[in-house]
N, CA, C and O atoms as a GROMACS GRO file, in nm:
protein
  552
    1MET      N    1   0.084  -0.117   0.000
    1MET     CA    2   0.000   0.000   0.000
    1MET      C    3   0.089   0.124   0.000
    1MET      O    4   0.186   0.131   0.076
    2LYS      N    5   0.056   0.219  -0.082
    2LYS     CA    6   0.134   0.340  -0.091
    2LYS      C    7   0.106   0.429   0.029
    2LYS      O    8  -0.004   0.427   0.085
    3ASN      N    9   0.206   0.508   0.068
    3ASN     CA   10   0.187   0.604   0.177
    3ASN      C   11   0.091   0.712   0.132
    3ASN      O   12   0.092   0.752   0.015
    4ARG      N   13   0.008   0.759   0.222
    4ARG     CA   14  -0.088   0.865   0.192
    4ARG      C   15  -0.026   0.999   0.224
    4ARG      O   16   0.042   1.015   0.326
    5ASP      N   17  -0.049   1.096   0.137
    5ASP     CA   18  -0.006   1.230   0.171
    5ASP      C   19  -0.123   1.301   0.238
    5ASP      O   20  -0.232   1.246   0.247
    6LYS      N   21  -0.100   1.421   0.286
    6LYS     CA   22  -0.202   1.492   0.364
    6LYS      C   23  -0.325   1.529   0.281
    6LYS      O   24  -0.428   1.564   0.339
    7ASN      N   25  -0.318   1.522   0.149
    7ASN     CA   26  -0.432   1.554   0.063
    7ASN      C   27  -0.517   1.432   0.028
    7ASN      O   28  -0.622   1.447  -0.035
    8THR      N   29  -0.472   1.312   0.067
    8THR     CA   30  -0.546   1.191   0.035
    8THR      C   31  -0.658   1.172   0.136
    8THR      O   32  -0.638   1.184   0.257
    9LYS      N   33  -0.778   1.142   0.084
    9LYS     CA   34  -0.893   1.120   0.171
    9LYS      C   35  -0.886   0.982   0.235
    9LYS      O   36  -0.832   0.888   0.177
   10LEU      N   37  -0.942   0.973   0.356
   10LEU     CA   38  -0.957   0.844   0.421
   10LEU      C   39  -1.070   0.768   0.354
   10LEU      O   40  -1.159   0.830   0.295
   11PRO      N   41  -1.071   0.637   0.360
   11PRO     CA   42  -1.178   0.560   0.297
   11PRO      C   43  -1.315   0.596   0.354
   11PRO      O   44  -1.331   0.612   0.475
   12LEU      N   45  -1.413   0.609   0.266
   12LEU     CA   46  -1.551   0.637   0.307
   12LEU      C   47  -1.613   0.514   0.373
   12LEU      O   48  -1.692   0.528   0.467
   13PHE      N   49  -1.580   0.396   0.325
   13PHE     CA   50  -1.639   0.272   0.375
   13PHE      C   51  -1.561   0.221   0.496
   13PHE      O   52  -1.438   0.222   0.496
   14GLU      N   53  -1.634   0.178   0.601
   14GLU     CA   54  -1.571   0.122   0.720
   14GLU      C   55  -1.550  -0.028   0.705
   14GLU      O   56  -1.441  -0.079   0.729
   15ASN      N   57  -1.655  -0.099   0.667
   15ASN     CA   58  -1.648  -0.244   0.648
   15ASN      C   59  -1.778  -0.292   0.584
   15ASN      O   60  -1.873  -0.215   0.569
   16ILE      N   61  -1.782  -0.420   0.547
   16ILE     CA   62  -1.907  -0.479   0.501
   16ILE      C   63  -1.986  -0.512   0.627
   16ILE      O   64  -1.943  -0.593   0.709
   17ASP      N   65  -2.102  -0.447   0.643
   17ASP     CA   66  -2.184  -0.469   0.761
   17ASP      C   67  -2.257  -0.602   0.750
   17ASP      O   68  -2.254  -0.684   0.842
   18CYS      N   69  -2.323  -0.624   0.636
   18CYS     CA   70  -2.396  -0.749   0.621
   18CYS      C   71  -2.426  -0.778   0.476
   18CYS      O   72  -2.417  -0.692   0.388
   19ILE      N   73  -2.463  -0.902   0.454
   19ILE     CA   74  -2.514  -0.946   0.325
   19ILE      C   75  -2.657  -0.994   0.351
   19ILE      O   76  -2.679  -1.086   0.429
   20HIS      N   77  -2.754  -0.930   0.284
   20HIS     CA   78  -2.895  -0.968   0.297
   20HIS      C   79  -2.923  -1.083   0.202
   20HIS      O   80  -2.885  -1.080   0.085
   21ILE      N   81  -2.992  -1.184   0.253
   21ILE     CA   82  -3.030  -1.299   0.172
   21ILE      C   83  -3.179  -1.325   0.193
   21ILE      O   84  -3.226  -1.330   0.307
   22ARG      N   85  -3.252  -1.342   0.083
   22ARG     CA   86  -3.396  -1.368   0.091
   22ARG      C   87  -3.421  -1.514   0.125
   22ARG      O   88  -3.359  -1.604   0.069
   23VAL      N   89  -3.514  -1.535   0.218
   23VAL     CA   90  -3.560  -1.670   0.252
   23VAL      C   91  -3.713  -1.672   0.246
   23VAL      O   92  -3.777  -1.567   0.254
   24ALA      N   93  -3.772  -1.791   0.232
   24ALA     CA   94  -3.917  -1.802   0.224
   24ALA      C   95  -3.982  -1.761   0.356
   24ALA      O   96  -4.084  -1.693   0.358
   25ASP      N   97  -3.920  -1.803   0.467
   25ASP     CA   98  -3.966  -1.761   0.600
   25ASP      C   99  -3.847  -1.772   0.694
   25ASP      O  100  -3.752  -1.846   0.668
   26LEU      N  101  -3.854  -1.698   0.804
   26LEU     CA  102  -3.739  -1.693   0.895
   26LEU      C  103  -3.706  -1.827   0.958
   26LEU      O  104  -3.589  -1.861   0.973
   27ASP      N  105  -3.807  -1.904   0.996
   27ASP     CA  106  -3.780  -2.032   1.061
   27ASP      C  107  -3.706  -2.129   0.969
   27ASP      O  108  -3.612  -2.196   1.012
   28SER      N  109  -3.748  -2.138   0.843
   28SER     CA  110  -3.677  -2.228   0.751
   28SER      C  111  -3.538  -2.172   0.719
   28SER      O  112  -3.444  -2.248   0.698
   29GLY      N  113  -3.525  -2.038   0.714
   29GLY     CA  114  -3.394  -1.977   0.695
   29GLY      C  115  -3.300  -2.008   0.810
   29GLY      O  116  -3.182  -2.036   0.788
   30LEU      N  117  -3.353  -2.003   0.933
   30LEU     CA  118  -3.270  -2.038   1.049
   30LEU      C  119  -3.234  -2.186   1.049
   30LEU      O  120  -3.123  -2.224   1.086
   31GLU      N  121  -3.327  -2.268   1.007
   31GLU     CA  122  -3.298  -2.412   0.998
   31GLU      C  123  -3.177  -2.436   0.908
   31GLU      O  124  -3.090  -2.516   0.941
   32PHE      N  125  -3.172  -2.367   0.795
   32PHE     CA  126  -3.061  -2.383   0.701
   32PHE      C  127  -2.934  -2.314   0.750
   32PHE      O  128  -2.830  -2.378   0.767
   33TYR      N  129  -2.941  -2.182   0.772
   33TYR     CA  130  -2.819  -2.105   0.800
   33TYR      C  131  -2.765  -2.126   0.942
   33TYR      O  132  -2.643  -2.130   0.962
   34GLN      N  133  -2.854  -2.140   1.040
   34GLN     CA  134  -2.808  -2.160   1.177
   34GLN      C  135  -2.784  -2.307   1.207
   34GLN      O  136  -2.674  -2.346   1.248
   35ASN      N  137  -2.884  -2.389   1.188
   35ASN     CA  138  -2.874  -2.528   1.229
   35ASN      C  139  -2.789  -2.613   1.135
   35ASN      O  140  -2.706  -2.691   1.182
   36ALA      N  141  -2.807  -2.599   1.004
   36ALA     CA  142  -2.731  -2.682   0.910
   36ALA      C  143  -2.591  -2.628   0.883
   36ALA      O  144  -2.495  -2.704   0.874
   37LEU      N  145  -2.580  -2.493   0.871
   37LEU     CA  146  -2.449  -2.436   0.837
   37LEU      C  147  -2.370  -2.385   0.957
   37LEU      O  148  -2.252  -2.353   0.945
   38GLY      N  149  -2.434  -2.378   1.073
   38GLY     CA  150  -2.363  -2.344   1.196
   38GLY      C  151  -2.341  -2.197   1.224
   38GLY      O  152  -2.262  -2.162   1.312
   39LEU      N  153  -2.409  -2.107   1.152
   39LEU     CA  154  -2.395  -1.965   1.183
   39LEU      C  155  -2.464  -1.935   1.315
   39LEU      O  156  -2.561  -2.001   1.352
   40ASN      N  157  -2.414  -1.835   1.387
   40ASN     CA  158  -2.465  -1.801   1.520
   40ASN      C  159  -2.573  -1.695   1.510
   40ASN      O  160  -2.552  -1.591   1.447
   41LEU      N  161  -2.689  -1.719   1.572
   41LEU     CA  162  -2.795  -1.620   1.576
   41LEU      C  163  -2.751  -1.506   1.667
   41LEU      O  164  -2.726  -1.526   1.786
   42LEU      N  165  -2.741  -1.386   1.610
   42LEU     CA  166  -2.700  -1.268   1.685
   42LEU      C  167  -2.820  -1.187   1.733
   42LEU      O  168  -2.822  -1.137   1.845
   43TRP      N  169  -2.920  -1.175   1.646
   43TRP     CA  170  -3.041  -1.100   1.679
   43TRP      C  171  -3.154  -1.144   1.587
   43TRP      O  172  -3.131  -1.194   1.477
   44ARG      N  173  -3.276  -1.123   1.637
   44ARG     CA  174  -3.394  -1.156   1.556
   44ARG      C  175  -3.502  -1.053   1.584
   44ARG      O  176  -3.531  -1.020   1.699
   45THR      N  177  -3.561  -1.002   1.476
   45THR     CA  178  -3.678  -0.915   1.486
   45THR      C  179  -3.794  -0.987   1.418
   45THR      O  180  -3.780  -1.102   1.377
   46LYS      N  181  -3.906  -0.921   1.408
   46LYS     CA  182  -4.023  -0.980   1.344
   46LYS      C  183  -3.997  -1.008   1.196
   46LYS      O  184  -4.057  -1.100   1.138
   47HIS      N  185  -3.908  -0.929   1.134
   47HIS     CA  186  -3.890  -0.936   0.989
   47HIS      C  187  -3.754  -0.988   0.941
   47HIS      O  188  -3.736  -1.014   0.822
   48ALA      N  189  -3.658  -1.002   1.032
   48ALA     CA  190  -3.523  -1.039   0.989
   48ALA      C  191  -3.445  -1.103   1.103
   48ALA      O  192  -3.481  -1.090   1.220
   49CYS      N  193  -3.337  -1.173   1.067
   49CYS     CA  194  -3.245  -1.232   1.164
   49CYS      C  195  -3.102  -1.200   1.120
   49CYS      O  196  -3.071  -1.205   1.001
   50GLY      N  197  -3.017  -1.167   1.217
   50GLY     CA  198  -2.876  -1.146   1.190
   50GLY      C  199  -2.796  -1.265   1.240
   50GLY      O  200  -2.812  -1.308   1.355
   51LEU      N  201  -2.712  -1.318   1.154
   51LEU     CA  202  -2.632  -1.436   1.187
   51LEU      C  203  -2.484  -1.404   1.174
   51LEU      O  204  -2.442  -1.341   1.077
   52GLY      N  205  -2.405  -1.448   1.271
   52GLY     CA  206  -2.262  -1.425   1.270
   52GLY      C  207  -2.186  -1.541   1.211
   52GLY      O  208  -2.224  -1.658   1.224
   53MET      N  209  -2.077  -1.507   1.146
   53MET     CA  210  -1.990  -1.608   1.087
   53MET      C  211  -1.880  -1.645   1.186
   53MET      O  212  -1.878  -1.594   1.298
   54LYS      N  213  -1.791  -1.732   1.147
   54LYS     CA  214  -1.685  -1.781   1.236
   54LYS      C  215  -1.594  -1.667   1.283
   54LYS      O  216  -1.557  -1.662   1.400
   55THR      N  217  -1.558  -1.576   1.192
   55THR     CA  218  -1.472  -1.464   1.229
   55THR      C  219  -1.526  -1.335   1.168
   55THR      O  220  -1.605  -1.339   1.073
   56GLY      N  221  -1.485  -1.225   1.221
   56GLY     CA  222  -1.519  -1.095   1.165
   56GLY      C  223  -1.653  -1.043   1.216
   56GLY      O  224  -1.724  -1.110   1.291
   57ASP      N  225  -1.685  -0.922   1.172
   57ASP     CA  226  -1.807  -0.854   1.214
   57ASP      C  227  -1.918  -0.859   1.111
   57ASP      O  228  -2.031  -0.822   1.141
   58THR      N  229  -1.889  -0.905   0.990
   58THR     CA  230  -1.990  -0.909   0.885
   58THR      C  231  -2.097  -1.011   0.920
   58THR      O  232  -2.066  -1.123   0.961
   59GLU      N  233  -2.225  -0.972   0.903
   59GLU     CA  234  -2.337  -1.060   0.933
   59GLU      C  235  -2.403  -1.108   0.804
   59GLU      O  236  -2.395  -1.042   0.700
   60ILE      N  237  -2.468  -1.223   0.813
   60ILE     CA  238  -2.564  -1.266   0.713
   60ILE      C  239  -2.699  -1.228   0.771
   60ILE      O  240  -2.733  -1.270   0.881
   61VAL      N  241  -2.777  -1.148   0.698
   61VAL     CA  242  -2.911  -1.110   0.743
   61VAL      C  243  -3.010  -1.180   0.652
   61VAL      O  244  -3.010  -1.160   0.530
   62ILE      N  245  -3.095  -1.261   0.712
   62ILE     CA  246  -3.198  -1.328   0.634
   62ILE      C  247  -3.331  -1.257   0.657
   62ILE      O  248  -3.363  -1.217   0.769
   63SER      N  249  -3.408  -1.243   0.550
   63SER     CA  250  -3.540  -1.182   0.559
   63SER      C  251  -3.622  -1.227   0.439
   63SER      O  252  -3.571  -1.292   0.348
   64LYS      N  253  -3.749  -1.190   0.440
   64LYS     CA  254  -3.837  -1.225   0.329
   64LYS      C  255  -3.835  -1.118   0.221
   64LYS      O  256  -3.911  -1.127   0.124
   65GLU      N  257  -3.750  -1.017   0.235
   65GLU     CA  258  -3.736  -0.913   0.131
   65GLU      C  259  -3.691  -0.980   0.003
   65GLU      O  260  -3.621  -1.082   0.006
   66ASP      N  261  -3.730  -0.924  -0.110
   66ASP     CA  262  -3.707  -0.989  -0.238
   66ASP      C  263  -3.581  -0.938  -0.308
   66ASP      O  264  -3.588  -0.890  -0.421
   67TYR      N  265  -3.466  -0.948  -0.242
   67TYR     CA  266  -3.342  -0.902  -0.303
   67TYR      C  267  -3.221  -0.964  -0.235
   67TYR      O  268  -3.230  -1.013  -0.123
   68LEU      N  269  -3.111  -0.960  -0.304
   68LEU     CA  270  -2.980  -0.989  -0.247
   68LEU      C  271  -2.909  -0.855  -0.244
   68LEU      O  272  -2.897  -0.789  -0.347
   69MET      N  273  -2.861  -0.814  -0.129
   69MET     CA  274  -2.802  -0.681  -0.115
   69MET      C  275  -2.684  -0.687  -0.018
   69MET      O  276  -2.687  -0.763   0.079
   70VAL      N  277  -2.584  -0.609  -0.044
   70VAL     CA  278  -2.471  -0.592   0.046
   70VAL      C  279  -2.484  -0.456   0.112
   70VAL      O  280  -2.508  -0.356   0.045
   71ASP      N  281  -2.469  -0.452   0.246
   71ASP     CA  282  -2.470  -0.327   0.320
   71ASP      C  283  -2.326  -0.292   0.358
   71ASP      O  284  -2.255  -0.372   0.418
   72VAL      N  285  -2.286  -0.172   0.322
   72VAL     CA  286  -2.153  -0.123   0.354
   72VAL      C  287  -2.168  -0.020   0.466
   72VAL      O  288  -2.244   0.076   0.452
   73LYS      N  289  -2.096  -0.039   0.574
   73LYS     CA  290  -2.107   0.050   0.688
   73LYS      C  291  -2.025   0.177   0.665
   73LYS      O  292  -1.911   0.173   0.619
   74VAL      N  293  -2.087   0.290   0.699
   74VAL     CA  294  -2.021   0.420   0.696
   74VAL      C  295  -2.045   0.487   0.830
   74VAL      O  296  -2.131   0.444   0.907
   75GLU      N  297  -1.969   0.591   0.859
   75GLU     CA  298  -1.984   0.661   0.986
   75GLU      C  299  -2.120   0.731   0.995
   75GLU      O  300  -2.187   0.724   1.097
   76ASN      N  301  -2.158   0.798   0.886
   76ASN     CA  302  -2.282   0.874   0.884
   76ASN      C  303  -2.336   0.872   0.741
   76ASN      O  304  -2.271   0.924   0.650
   77VAL      N  305  -2.453   0.814   0.721
   77VAL     CA  306  -2.509   0.796   0.587
   77VAL      C  307  -2.528   0.930   0.517
   77VAL      O  308  -2.489   0.945   0.401
   78GLU      N  309  -2.588   1.026   0.584
   78GLU     CA  310  -2.618   1.153   0.518
   78GLU      C  311  -2.491   1.222   0.470
   78GLU      O  312  -2.488   1.277   0.360
   79LYS      N  313  -2.387   1.221   0.551
   79LYS     CA  314  -2.259   1.281   0.508
   79LYS      C  315  -2.195   1.198   0.397
   79LYS      O  316  -2.138   1.254   0.302
   80ALA      N  317  -2.204   1.067   0.408
   80ALA     CA  318  -2.144   0.980   0.307
   80ALA      C  319  -2.210   0.997   0.171
   80ALA      O  320  -2.143   0.987   0.068
   81LEU      N  321  -2.340   1.023   0.170
   81LEU     CA  322  -2.411   1.040   0.042
   81LEU      C  323  -2.357   1.159  -0.036
   81LEU      O  324  -2.348   1.154  -0.159
   82THR      N  325  -2.323   1.265   0.033
   82THR     CA  326  -2.265   1.382  -0.034
   82THR      C  327  -2.137   1.343  -0.106
   82THR      O  328  -2.119   1.376  -0.224
   83THR      N  329  -2.050   1.274  -0.037
   83THR     CA  330  -1.923   1.230  -0.098
   83THR      C  331  -1.950   1.133  -0.212
   83THR      O  332  -1.888   1.142  -0.318
   84PHE      N  333  -2.042   1.040  -0.191
   84PHE     CA  334  -2.073   0.939  -0.290
   84PHE      C  335  -2.126   1.001  -0.419
   84PHE      O  336  -2.082   0.966  -0.529
   85VAL      N  337  -2.221   1.093  -0.407
   85VAL     CA  338  -2.280   1.159  -0.524
   85VAL      C  339  -2.177   1.247  -0.593
   85VAL      O  340  -2.170   1.249  -0.716
   86ASN      N  341  -2.097   1.320  -0.516
   86ASN     CA  342  -1.993   1.405  -0.576
   86ASN      C  343  -1.889   1.323  -0.652
   86ASN      O  344  -1.824   1.375  -0.743
   87ALA      N  345  -1.874   1.197  -0.615
   87ALA     CA  346  -1.779   1.110  -0.684
   87ALA      C  347  -1.838   1.047  -0.810
   87ALA      O  348  -1.768   0.980  -0.885
   88GLY      N  349  -1.969   1.070  -0.834
   88GLY     CA  350  -2.031   1.016  -0.954
   88GLY      C  351  -2.134   0.907  -0.928
   88GLY      O  352  -2.190   0.851  -1.022
   89GLY      N  353  -2.159   0.877  -0.801
   89GLY     CA  354  -2.258   0.777  -0.766
   89GLY      C  355  -2.398   0.837  -0.765
   89GLY      O  356  -2.415   0.958  -0.783
   90GLU      N  357  -2.497   0.753  -0.745
   90GLU     CA  358  -2.637   0.796  -0.748
   90GLU      C  359  -2.711   0.736  -0.630
   90GLU      O  360  -2.689   0.621  -0.592
   91VAL      N  361  -2.800   0.816  -0.570
   91VAL     CA  362  -2.887   0.767  -0.463
   91VAL      C  363  -3.012   0.709  -0.528
   91VAL      O  364  -3.082   0.779  -0.601
   92LYS      N  365  -3.040   0.582  -0.502
   92LYS     CA  366  -3.157   0.515  -0.558
   92LYS      C  367  -3.277   0.523  -0.463
   92LYS      O  368  -3.391   0.530  -0.508
   93ASP      N  369  -3.250   0.521  -0.332
   93ASP     CA  370  -3.357   0.528  -0.232
   93ASP      C  371  -3.298   0.576  -0.101
   93ASP      O  372  -3.193   0.528  -0.058
   94GLY      N  373  -3.366   0.670  -0.037
   94GLY     CA  374  -3.323   0.715   0.095
   94GLY      C  375  -3.257   0.849   0.091
   94GLY      O  376  -3.257   0.919  -0.010
   95PRO      N  377  -3.201   0.885   0.204
   95PRO     CA  378  -3.181   0.801   0.322
   95PRO      C  379  -3.311   0.779   0.398
   95PRO      O  380  -3.403   0.862   0.395
   96PHE      N  381  -3.317   0.664   0.466
   96PHE     CA  382  -3.435   0.633   0.546
   96PHE      C  383  -3.388   0.575   0.679
   96PHE      O  384  -3.279   0.520   0.692
   97ASP      N  385  -3.477   0.590   0.779
   97ASP     CA  386  -3.446   0.541   0.913
   97ASP      C  387  -3.462   0.390   0.920
   97ASP      O  388  -3.552   0.332   0.860
   98ILE      N  389  -3.371   0.328   0.994
   98ILE     CA  390  -3.383   0.187   1.032
   98ILE      C  391  -3.368   0.184   1.183
   98ILE      O  392  -3.334   0.286   1.244
   99ASP      N  393  -3.392   0.070   1.246
   99ASP     CA  394  -3.388   0.063   1.392
   99ASP      C  395  -3.258   0.114   1.451
   99ASP      O  396  -3.259   0.183   1.553
  100VAL      N  397  -3.146   0.082   1.387
  100VAL     CA  398  -3.016   0.114   1.446
  100VAL      C  399  -2.951   0.240   1.390
  100VAL      O  400  -2.846   0.282   1.440
  101GLY      N  401  -3.010   0.302   1.287
  101GLY     CA  402  -2.950   0.422   1.230
  101GLY      C  403  -3.020   0.466   1.103
  101GLY      O  404  -3.142   0.484   1.101
  102LYS      N  405  -2.942   0.484   0.998
  102LYS     CA  406  -2.995   0.526   0.868
  102LYS      C  407  -2.938   0.435   0.760
  102LYS      O  408  -2.835   0.370   0.778
  103CYS      N  409  -3.008   0.433   0.647
  103CYS     CA  410  -2.968   0.349   0.534
  103CYS      C  411  -3.005   0.421   0.406
  103CYS      O  412  -3.099   0.500   0.404
  104ALA      N  413  -2.932   0.395   0.300
  104ALA     CA  414  -2.965   0.446   0.167
  104ALA      C  415  -2.917   0.345   0.064
  104ALA      O  416  -2.809   0.288   0.076
  105VAL      N  417  -2.999   0.324  -0.038
  105VAL     CA  418  -2.959   0.238  -0.150
  105VAL      C  419  -2.893   0.327  -0.253
  105VAL      O  420  -2.948   0.429  -0.294
  106VAL      N  421  -2.774   0.289  -0.295
  106VAL     CA  422  -2.696   0.369  -0.389
  106VAL      C  423  -2.652   0.283  -0.506
  106VAL      O  424  -2.657   0.160  -0.501
  107ALA      N  425  -2.607   0.350  -0.612
  107ALA     CA  426  -2.548   0.281  -0.727
  107ALA      C  427  -2.422   0.356  -0.765
  107ALA      O  428  -2.418   0.479  -0.765
  108ASP      N  429  -2.318   0.281  -0.798
  108ASP     CA  430  -2.195   0.345  -0.844
  108ASP      C  431  -2.210   0.382  -0.992
  108ASP      O  432  -2.316   0.361  -1.051
  109ALA      N  433  -2.106   0.434  -1.049
  109ALA     CA  434  -2.109   0.481  -1.188
  109ALA      C  435  -2.131   0.367  -1.288
  109ALA      O  436  -2.163   0.392  -1.405
  110TRP      N  437  -2.115   0.241  -1.244
  110TRP     CA  438  -2.133   0.126  -1.333
  110TRP      C  439  -2.265   0.054  -1.308
  110TRP      O  440  -2.292  -0.051  -1.366
  111GLY      N  441  -2.349   0.110  -1.220
  111GLY     CA  442  -2.480   0.054  -1.192
  111GLY      C  443  -2.485  -0.050  -1.082
  111GLY      O  444  -2.590  -0.109  -1.058
  112ASN      N  445  -2.374  -0.074  -1.014
  112ASN     CA  446  -2.373  -0.169  -0.902
  112ASN      C  447  -2.447  -0.108  -0.784
  112ASN      O  448  -2.412   0.001  -0.739
  113GLN      N  449  -2.549  -0.176  -0.734
  113GLN     CA  450  -2.628  -0.124  -0.623
  113GLN      C  451  -2.591  -0.193  -0.493
  113GLN      O  452  -2.563  -0.312  -0.490
  114TYR      N  453  -2.592  -0.116  -0.386
  114TYR     CA  454  -2.572  -0.165  -0.251
  114TYR      C  455  -2.625  -0.061  -0.155
  114TYR      O  456  -2.664   0.048  -0.196
  115CYS      N  457  -2.626  -0.095  -0.028
  115CYS     CA  458  -2.674  -0.001   0.074
  115CYS      C  459  -2.557   0.058   0.149
  115CYS      O  460  -2.457  -0.008   0.176
  116LEU      N  461  -2.570   0.185   0.181
  116LEU     CA  462  -2.483   0.247   0.280
  116LEU      C  463  -2.564   0.249   0.409
  116LEU      O  464  -2.681   0.285   0.408
  117LEU      N  465  -2.502   0.210   0.519
  117LEU     CA  466  -2.571   0.194   0.646
  117LEU      C  467  -2.486   0.254   0.757
  117LEU      O  468  -2.364   0.239   0.758
  118ASP      N  469  -2.553   0.322   0.851
  118ASP     CA  470  -2.481   0.363   0.972
  118ASP      C  471  -2.554   0.308   1.093
  118ASP      O  472  -2.670   0.268   1.085
  119THR      N  473  -2.485   0.308   1.205
  119THR     CA  474  -2.545   0.266   1.331
  119THR      C  475  -2.544   0.382   1.430
  119THR      O  476  -2.501   0.368   1.544
  120THR      N  477  -2.591   0.497   1.382
  120THR     CA  478  -2.589   0.617   1.465
  120THR      C  479  -2.689   0.611   1.580
  120THR      O  480  -2.676   0.688   1.676
  121LYS      N  481  -2.787   0.522   1.573
  121LYS     CA  482  -2.882   0.506   1.684
  121LYS      C  483  -2.836   0.400   1.783
  121LYS      O  484  -2.885   0.396   1.896
  122GLY      N  485  -2.742   0.314   1.744
  122GLY     CA  486  -2.691   0.212   1.834
  122GLY      C  487  -2.694   0.074   1.772
  122GLY      O  488  -2.692   0.059   1.650
  123THR      N  489  -2.698  -0.027   1.857
  123THR     CA  490  -2.703  -0.166   1.814
  123THR      C  491  -2.816  -0.236   1.890
  123THR      O  492  -2.862  -0.188   1.993
  124TYR      N  493  -2.859  -0.350   1.837
  124TYR     CA  494  -2.968  -0.423   1.900
  124TYR      C  495  -2.928  -0.478   2.037
  124TYR      O  496  -2.818  -0.530   2.054
  125ASP      N  497  -3.018  -0.463   2.133
  125ASP     CA  498  -3.011  -0.536   2.259
  125ASP      C  499  -3.095  -0.660   2.240
  125ASP      O  500  -3.201  -0.654   2.177
  126THR      N  501  -3.051  -0.772   2.293
  126THR     CA  502  -3.125  -0.896   2.276
  126THR      C  503  -3.147  -0.964   2.411
  126THR      O  504  -3.074  -0.940   2.507
  127ASP      N  505  -3.250  -1.049   2.415
  127ASP     CA  506  -3.275  -1.127   2.536
  127ASP      C  507  -3.198  -1.259   2.526
  127ASP      O  508  -3.116  -1.277   2.436
  128ALA      N  509  -3.226  -1.351   2.617
  128ALA     CA  510  -3.155  -1.479   2.621
  128ALA      C  511  -3.177  -1.562   2.495
  128ALA      O  512  -3.094  -1.648   2.462
  129ASP      N  513  -3.287  -1.538   2.424
  129ASP     CA  514  -3.315  -1.610   2.299
  129ASP      C  515  -3.270  -1.533   2.176
  129ASP      O  516  -3.302  -1.571   2.064
  130ASN      N  517  -3.196  -1.425   2.195
  130ASN     CA  518  -3.146  -1.336   2.089
  130ASN      C  519  -3.255  -1.263   2.015
  130ASN      O  520  -3.234  -1.220   1.901
  131LEU      N  521  -3.372  -1.248   2.076
  131LEU     CA  522  -3.476  -1.164   2.019
  131LEU      C  523  -3.443  -1.020   2.049
  131LEU      O  524  -3.408  -0.986   2.162
  132ALA      N  525  -3.453  -0.934   1.949
  132ALA     CA  526  -3.424  -0.792   1.968
  132ALA      C  527  -3.529  -0.733   2.062
  132ALA      O  528  -3.649  -0.745   2.039
  133ILE      N  529  -3.482  -0.668   2.169
  133ILE     CA  530  -3.572  -0.609   2.266
  133ILE      C  531  -3.554  -0.458   2.277
  133ILE      O  532  -3.623  -0.392   2.354
  134GLY      N  533  -3.461  -0.405   2.200
  134GLY     CA  534  -3.438  -0.261   2.201
  134GLY      C  535  -3.308  -0.228   2.131
  134GLY      O  536  -3.241  -0.315   2.075
  135VAL      N  537  -3.274  -0.100   2.134
  135VAL     CA  538  -3.151  -0.051   2.072
  135VAL      C  539  -3.078   0.034   2.175
  135VAL      O  540  -3.139   0.119   2.240
  136SER      N  541  -2.949   0.011   2.191
  136SER     CA  542  -2.866   0.089   2.283
  136SER      C  543  -2.757   0.162   2.208
  136SER      O  544  -2.696   0.107   2.116
  137LYS      N  545  -2.733   0.286   2.247
  137LYS     CA  546  -2.618   0.360   2.192
  137LYS      C  547  -2.492   0.286   2.228
  137LYS      O  548  -2.481   0.228   2.336
  138LYS      N  549  -2.396   0.289   2.138
  138LYS     CA  550  -2.267   0.223   2.161
  138LYS      C  551  -2.191   0.293   2.270
  138LYS      O  552  -2.080   0.252   2.305
   0.00000   0.00000   0.00000
């Protein structure tokens, strides 16, 4: 990696937050991803479940939504959108509120779509069964 000079911007993206995968229903999705493949249930809401992999912070999120989508974590979605659009990207939807922060669907100059997501409201609190019971600031 080349050394950065003082005029070089820091990366806008923090990490891959999650990969959304559509399932017919959450229980059958958990049967496959948790029970058969061994992913760890991190949280569950009425509409989605977050599953952890062996290493790292990236989650597999299963839901009945009709898409495959990658969420890229940023510090602040609204600020990131300005940089993204100025670089030639396009906002397809949002920004909109989610339980833990904000999200926006974007497309790069080549039409690749993904979500920018922040956790400015916090992270899910869960009970003993990993059901989401609230959101706490980090």
